[in-house]
C-alpha positions in Angstrom: 26.2 -10.2 10.1 24.7 -13.5 10.8 22.6 -13.1 14.0 24.3 -15.1 17.0 21.7 -16.3 19.2 22.4 -15.9 23.4 20.6 -18.7 24.3 18.8 -22.0 23.0 18.6 -23.8 25.9 19.9 -23.8 29.6 23.0 -25.6 28.7 24.3 -23.4 25.9 26.4 -20.3 26.6 26.5 -17.1 24.9 28.7 -16.5 21.9 30.8 -13.8 23.2 32.8 -11.2 21.0 35.8 -8.1 20.9 36.3 -5.5 18.4 39.4 -3.9 17.0 41.0 -1.1 18.4 40.6 0.4 14.9 36.8 -0.4 15.0 36.7 -2.0 11.6 36.4 -5.9 12.4 34.7 -7.9 15.2 35.4 -11.4 16.0 32.7 -13.9 17.5 33.0 -17.3 19.4 30.7 -19.4 20.4 27.0 -20.3 18.9 28.1 -24.0 19.5 30.7 -24.4 16.4 34.4 -24.8 16.6 35.3 -21.3 14.6 35.7 -17.9 15.2 34.4 -15.5 12.8 36.2 -12.8 12.0 34.0 -9.8 10.4 34.6 -6.5 8.6 31.9 -4.4 10.3 31.4 -2.0 7.2 31.1 -4.6 4.6 28.9 -6.7 6.9 31.0 -10.3 6.0 33.5 -12.8 7.3 36.3 -11.9 6.2 38.9 -14.8 8.5 37.5 -17.9 9.8 39.6 -19.7 12.8 39.5 -23.4 13.5 40.0 -25.5 16.3 38.1 -23.1 18.8 36.3 -23.7 21.9 32.3 -24.2 21.2 31.8 -22.1 24.2 34.3 -19.4 25.0 34.0 -16.7 28.0 36.3 -14.2 26.8 38.0 -12.8 23.8 41.0 -10.4 22.6 42.8 -9.0 19.7 46.4 -8.1 20.3 47.0 -4.0 20.1 48.9 -4.6 16.6 46.1 -7.3 15.8 48.7 -10.3 14.8 47.3 -12.5 17.9 43.7 -13.4 18.9 43.0 -15.1 22.3 39.8 -17.1 23.6 39.4 -18.5 26.7 37.1 -21.7 26.7 34.4 -21.9 29.7 36.5 -24.7 30.8 39.8 -22.7 31.6 41.9 -23.4 28.3 43.8 -20.6 26.6 43.6 -20.9 22.5 45.9 -18.8 20.6 46.2 -17.8 16.8 48.9 -16.0 14.7 45.9 -14.0 12.6 48.8 -13.5 9.7 48.6 -17.2 9.3 45.2 -18.1 10.3 46.7 -21.2 12.3 46.6 -21.7 16.1 49.9 -20.2 17.6 52.1 -22.7 19.9 48.7 -25.0 20.8 50.8 -27.2 22.9 52.2 -24.2 25.0 49.4 -22.2 25.3 46.7 -24.8 25.8 48.2 -28.2 27.5 45.6 -30.4 29.2 47.1 -29.0 33.1 46.5 -25.4 32.1 43.7 -23.6 33.7 43.6 -20.1 32.8 41.0 -17.8 33.9 42.1 -14.3 33.0 44.6 -13.3 30.1 45.6 -9.8 28.6 47.9 -8.8 26.2 50.8 -6.6 26.6 50.8 -3.5 25.1 53.6 -4.1 22.7 51.6 -7.3 21.4 54.7 -9.5 22.5 53.8 -10.8 25.6 50.6 -11.9 26.9 49.6 -12.2 30.6 47.3 -15.0 32.1 46.0 -15.7 35.6 45.3 -19.4 36.6 42.4 -20.9 38.6 45.3 -21.5 41.6 46.5 -18.0 41.9 49.0 -17.8 39.4 50.1 -14.8 37.3 51.9 -16.5 34.2 53.3 -13.9 31.5 54.8 -15.6 28.0 56.9 -14.5 25.5 54.6 -14.9 22.1 57.0 -15.4 19.5 58.4 -19.0 21.5 55.6 -19.4 24.4 58.7 -18.8 26.5 57.5 -18.3 30.7 59.1 -15.4 31.2 57.3 -14.4 34.6 55.5 -17.1 37.3 54.2 -15.8 40.7 51.5 -16.6 43.0 49.9 -13.7 43.9 46.5 -14.6 45.2 44.7 -17.6 47.3 42.3 -18.7 44.4 41.3 -17.6 41.1 42.6 -14.8 39.3 39.7 -13.1 38.1 41.0 -10.4 36.1 44.1 -8.9 34.6 44.8 -5.2 33.2 48.4 -3.5 32.0 48.7 0.2 32.1 49.2 1.4 28.8 53.3 1.9 29.1 52.9 -2.2 30.4 55.0 -1.5 33.2 52.2 -2.5 35.9 50.1 -5.7 36.0 47.0 -5.3 37.8 45.2 -8.3 39.0 41.9 -8.9 41.1 41.4 -12.3 42.7 38.8 -14.2 44.2 40.7 -13.6 47.3 39.3 -10.3 47.0 42.4 -8.4 47.0 44.0 -6.6 44.2 47.3 -7.4 43.2 49.5 -4.4 41.6 52.7 -5.6 40.1 55.7 -4.1 38.4 56.4 -5.9 35.3 59.9 -7.1 34.4 62.0 -4.8 32.5 62.2 -7.3 29.5 58.5 -6.4 28.9 59.0 -2.8 27.6 62.3 -2.6 27.1 62.1 -4.3 24.0 59.5 -1.8 22.6 
């Protein structure tokens, strides 16, 4: 795997990475290029390249079933790819000009993605069509981080307001399997 320079100058952000749940692949975003490189760890080669990416990301993640990959830019924009096709998934839905997401997590069934906004909202998207199924204000200020319980029934968020919120997920989120 090629080396990624953490900092070349004071203006450049570090690369960020995520490893697949099975530990076989790692995705790296950054190094001031507009691509995600997905490496096969054992073979030490790039096996997939995703284009149209942020040059500087602050967070990246694979969905549990490896069907999607998401990245948040340092400018709070969400980028989502379908890993089967290698194409951006519903780019107009997940990265419109007016969106500003600071935190994201995938539902355990990989059919939903929760996003936390800069102004305290939690939005849950159905991934196959990008439809918003939940939108609720839970914090004053930025939603700093999100996590779903392993069964997908509770969504936990931490906010810039210093509060922790625990929401019961909508029935649609865990009855679809």
